[in-house]
N, C-alpha and C positions, 0 to 999 in steps of 0.2 A: 371248761370249768369257770373261766372267768365270767362268760355269758351267762351262766346259772346264777352265780352270785349275783350279779347285776339284775336279774329278773327276780330274784327274791328280794332284793332290797326296793325295787321298784314296786313290787305287789306289796310290801310292806307300808311304804309310803302312801300308796293308793288305799291300804286299809286304815290308815290315820285319817286321810282327807275326807275320803268318800263318805262317811255317816254324816258328816256336818252338811255336806251339800244334799245329801238325801233328805235330810230333816226339813230344809228349806224349800224343796221341792220345785227348784227353778229350773226349768227345761232348757232354756238357753245357757245358763250357767254350766249345767251338765254337760251340754253338747260340746261347749268350747273347751271345758276342762278335758275331755276324752280327745278332742281333736289334738290339742297341745300334747297330751301324754303319747298319743299314738304317734305324732310327728317326732316328739322327744326321744321315744324308744327306738323308733327306726333309725334316727340320726346316731344314737348311742350304738345300736347294733351294728351299723355300718363302720362305725369308728372302730369297735371291737374287733370287727372281722377283718379291718384292713381293706374296705373296699374302695375303690377309686371312683367318687361320684363327682361328677362336673360341678363347677361352681354354678350358683344360680345367677351370676353375673352375665353369663351366656344367653341365659333366657331373655334378660332385660336388654342386651345387646340386640339379640334377634327380633324383639319387638321394635325397638327403637330406631333401628338403622333405616328401615324405609320411610319413616316419618324424618328423619333427619335428611336423608337424600332429597325427599320431596321439598322441604324448606330450603336445602342448599340450591335446588333448581329454581324455586320461585324467586328467591332473594339474591341470587347471584348476578 
């Protein structure tokens, strides 16, 4: 029930914002708008359904740990 209420509110907000963007016909603005809406809706649904999502910090650590090790070896 809470998910349905959230979805109705989100569609209402999009109905208010979208006509303004459609009149300007800016494709990049529309694409960024939809990307952020999809990410925001996904994050809110995960929060409402109480799904356990790992922190994005783990992804950053995964990328930078080998670089950190390389600099540690070079400058040690």
